[in-house]
N, C-alpha and C positions, 0 to 999 in steps of 0.2 A: 371101323364099321363091323368087322367080324366079332369083336368082343361085345359091342353093343347089341348085335343081333343075338348072339349066344346067350348073353345074360338076360335079355328081355324074354327070349323064348323059354328059358328055364323057369323064370318067375311066373310067366303067364300059364305055362303048362302045369306047373305045380299048383297054382291057384285053381285051375280048371279041374284037376284031379281031386282036389279037396272040396270041390263044389262051392268055392268062394266066388267063382265066376262062371257064367254060362259060356257056351262056345263062342258066340259073337262077342261077349264081353272079354274073353281071353284074346281074341284076335285084335280087338281094339286096344287092350292092355299091352299087347306086344308092340303095336305101332307107337303107342304113347311112350312106352319104355325105351324103344329104339332111339327116338329123337332126344329123349331126356339124357340118356347115357352118352349119346354121341356129342351132346353139347357140353358135357362136363359133369364132374362128380357132385357139384352142388345141386343141380337139377335132379340127378338120379337119386341122391340121398334123401332129398325132400320128398320125392315121389314114394320111395320105399318106406320112409318113416310114416307117411300118411297111410299107405296101403296096409302095412302090417299092423299098425296100432288100431286102425279103424276096423279091420277084419277081426282082430282079437276081441275088441269091445262089442262088436255085433254079436259074437257068440257068447259073450259074458251073460250069465243068468238068462239063457235063452228060453228056458221053460217059463219063467215069470213074464218075459216079454211077450210070449205067445198069448197070454191072457190079457195083455194090455194093448197090443197092436193088431189091427186088422191086416191080414195078408202078410204076417211076419214070415220070413223065409229063413230056415236054419242055415247058419253060416253066411248069410248075406245073399249068395247066389246072384251077384250083380250082372246085369246085361250091358250091352254096349252103350245104351243111352245113359245109364247110371255112371258108367266109367267116364264117358266124355263130359258129362255135366260137371264132374269134379276135376277133370284133368285137361280139357281142351284148351283152356286159357294158358295153363302151364306149358302145354305142348307148343302153342303159338309163340310163347315167350322163349322157349328153348330154340326154336327155329330162328327167331329174330336175333338171338344171341350168337348163333352160328354165323349168321350173315354179317353181323356187326363186328363181332370179336374174333370168331374163328375157334380153333381147337386149342385154347389156352385159358388158364385161370387168371382172373384179374381181381384186384381189390375193389371194394366200394369206395370210390373217390370221385365225387362229382366234379372236382376241379380239373382232373386229368381225363376222365372219360364219362361224360354226363349220361349219355344214352346207355352205355354199358352198365352203369350204376343203377339207372332207372329200371332196367330189365332185371337185375339181380334183386333189388328191393321189391319189385313187383312180384317176382317169383316167391320170395320168402313170405310176403303178405298173402299171396294167393293160397299157398299150402297151409299157412297158419289159419286162414279163414276156413277152408274145407275141413281141416283136421279139427279145429276148435268146434265147428258146427257139428261134426260127427260125434265127437266126444260128448258134447252137450246133449245131443239127441239120445245117444245110447246109454248115458249115465243118468241124465235128467229124468227120464221116464221111470227110473227105479226109485226116485225120491218117495219117501213115505207120505209126503204132503202133496196135495194137488197144486199145480202151477197157477200162476197169475197171467191173464192175457195181457200182452205187452201194450195194447192200445188203451185199455181202461182199468187195468190192474184188478179185475174181478177174477175170482177163482173159477177155473175151468177143469174138466176132467183131464187126467193124464193122457198124453197122446194128441192133444189139441195142437194144431198148427198155430204157432205164435205164442204158445204158453212158455213162460220163463219161470225158473226156480233158482234158488240159491245154489243148489247142487249143480244144476245145468250151467249156470253162469261161471261157477268156479271151474267146471270141467272144460269150458271153452277157453278160459284163461290158460289152464294147464296144457290143453291141446295145442294152442298157439305157441306157448313157451317151449314145448318139445321141438317144434320146427325151428324156433329161434336158437335153441341149443344145438340142434343139428347143423345149422348154418354157421354158428360161432365156432364149433369144433372143426368144421371144414376150413374156414379161413385161418384158424389157428395152426392147422397142420399143413395147409397147402399154399397159403399166401404169406410167406415167412416175414417179409419186411414189415408187415402190418398185423402181427399176431394178436395183440391185445386191443388194437384200435377198433375192432369190429364188435365190441360189446353192445353197441346200440341195436344190433340185430335181435338181441333178447327182448328189447322193448318193442321193436317192430313186430316180432312174432306174437308177443303177449297181447298187445293192443289189437292187432289184426284178428286174432282168434276171437276176442270178445266182440269187436266191432262187426265182424262178419256174421257171427251168430245172432247178434241183435238185428242186423239188417235182414237176415233170413227170417227171423221171428216176425218182424214188422211186415214183410211181404206175405208171410204165411198167414198172419192174422187178418189181413185185408183182402188179398187176392187169391187165397187158396181156401177151398171149402173144408169145413170141419163140422161133422154132424154126429150126434150120439145115437147109436143103434140100441134100442131097449132090449132086443132079443139077444144080440151078441154081447151087449154090455161093454162095448168098446167104441172109440171114436173112428169114424170112417170118412173117406174123402169123396165118396160118390153118393149123392142124395137119392133118397127113395121115399115112398109114401110113409114109411115107418120112422125114418130118421128125423131127429129134432136138430135144427140149426144151432150150432154153438158159436161159430164165428166165420167171417170171410165170405167170399163169393167164388164160384167155380170159374176162375179165369186162368190161373196158372196151376200146373201140377208141381209135385215136389222136385222133380229134376230141373224144371225151368226156374224155380225159386233158387235152387242151389247154384245154378249157372249165373243168374243175374247177381246174386249176392257175391259170388266169387269175382265177377267182373268189376263190380263197384269197389270191393275191398282191394283188389289188385291195383286199380287206378289210384285210389286214395292213399294206399301205403307207399306206392312208388313216388308220387309227386309230393306228398307230405314229408317223406324222407329227404327228398331233394331240397325242400324248403328249410328243414331244420338241421340236417347233417352237414 
């Protein structure tokens, strides 16, 4: 408990000082980190890999992103809603793991521990989803070509919710694979009798990264408003008299889309893994 508290406090405080998190975002991150590290290194490492890579990519070519994104914030500066939309599912899974398994590391083995394996695969799928989607968003917008709307494959301005590109899709694959690699090395080092048997987590991570990003795009294209502001020359998410509708309806915001896509990908990755592994 002490180690989990200290480690989580250090990371949250450091992120707050670097303006990657707001004050309420840092408090939420501390609580999220506490339960993740308390549950075991797999949960903590997946969380850290997502947080650090997404933060770095948010800052990447920030000057160019300012011209393409309305309301772009330097360094991310995420609040508690943004933190929880990407990590609440993972936190719930870590608490379920504590209740079901306790303070020990187990292998993914559906024949010996079905629900423990479900939780582990769901966690990998969850963080592959949010990491892949973040990588797709932060790198896809930098593509030299305009993206295609996922629902009709027509070209739309960069920054449109639901827009997909080759660069963004590849980024989602790599973002998910990074989580898969993190999980693989964890099992290789910590769960010794099953060192090489966990190679399927690489596939779980890669597929979940792409799947989660596509689900996010589909929800964004249909249930999230995207309009083009001729004065700012960027895509905005709040309609006005000047904006021209590009796609979607104003039903969900970005945080809600992220949360729903993470939930769907978590369930899909967990139970599909159980069916095929």
